[in-house]
C-alpha positions as CSV (number, residue, x, y, z in Angstrom):
1,M,125.0,48.0,119.6
2,M,126.8,47.6,116.3
3,R,126.1,44.5,114.3
4,H,129.6,43.0,114.8
5,T,129.7,43.7,118.5
6,P,129.5,40.4,120.5
7,R,126.5,40.3,122.7
8,A,128.2,38.5,125.6
9,F,131.4,39.7,127.2
10,V,133.9,38.9,129.9
11,G,135.9,41.9,131.1
12,T,134.9,45.5,131.0
13,T,132.4,47.4,128.9
14,T,130.6,50.7,129.2
15,F,127.1,52.0,128.7
16,E,126.1,55.6,128.1
17,V,122.9,56.2,130.2
18,T,120.5,59.1,129.7
19,G,118.6,60.6,132.5
20,M,121.1,59.6,135.3
21,T,121.5,62.8,137.4
22,C,121.9,61.9,141.1
23,G,123.2,59.4,143.6
24,H,119.8,57.8,143.9
25,C,119.9,57.1,140.1
26,A,123.4,55.6,140.4
27,D,122.4,53.4,143.4
28,A,119.4,52.1,141.5
29,L,121.5,51.2,138.5
30,V,124.2,49.5,140.6
31,G,121.5,47.5,142.4
32,V,119.8,46.1,139.3
33,I,123.1,45.4,137.5
34,R,124.7,43.8,140.5
35,A,121.8,41.4,140.7
36,L,122.8,39.8,137.3
37,P,125.0,36.7,137.5
38,G,128.6,37.1,136.6
39,I,129.0,40.8,137.5
40,A,132.3,41.6,139.3
41,A,132.3,45.4,139.5
42,I,130.2,48.5,138.5
43,A,131.4,52.1,138.3
44,V,129.0,55.0,137.7
45,D,130.2,58.4,136.5
46,L,127.2,60.8,136.9
47,T,129.0,63.7,135.1
48,S,129.6,61.8,131.9
49,G,126.5,59.5,132.2
50,V,128.7,56.4,131.8
51,V,128.3,53.1,133.6
52,T,131.3,50.8,133.4
53,V,130.5,47.1,134.0
54,T,133.1,44.4,134.7
55,A,132.1,40.8,134.2
56,A,133.9,37.8,135.6
57,E,131.8,35.4,133.6
58,P,130.0,35.8,130.2
59,V,127.2,38.4,130.5
60,D,124.9,39.4,127.7
61,R,124.9,43.2,127.1
62,A,121.1,43.0,126.4
63,D,120.6,41.7,130.0
64,I,122.4,44.8,131.3
65,A,120.5,47.1,129.0
66,D,117.2,45.5,130.1
67,A,118.2,46.0,133.8
68,I,119.0,49.6,133.2
69,D,115.6,50.1,131.5
70,T,113.8,48.8,134.6
71,T,115.2,51.9,136.5
72,G,113.6,54.3,134.0
73,H,117.0,55.1,132.4
74,H,118.0,54.3,128.9
75,P,121.3,52.8,127.8
76,H,123.1,53.5,124.5
């Protein structure tokens, strides 16, 4: 994350995720991210390796990155 990027956000942000290759990977990511408070929607694009997260309340990007890490994938 760039130094001037706010850590918390409301609205939509994206994460590039390495190692995400199948529906099981996508389901695992959705499950751990959805468990975070404030998450309104999640979209996973396996082809591009992008996860789009929409938050209805302030959510810390680091919390999402940590959740993604727990699945064995790595956010950028």
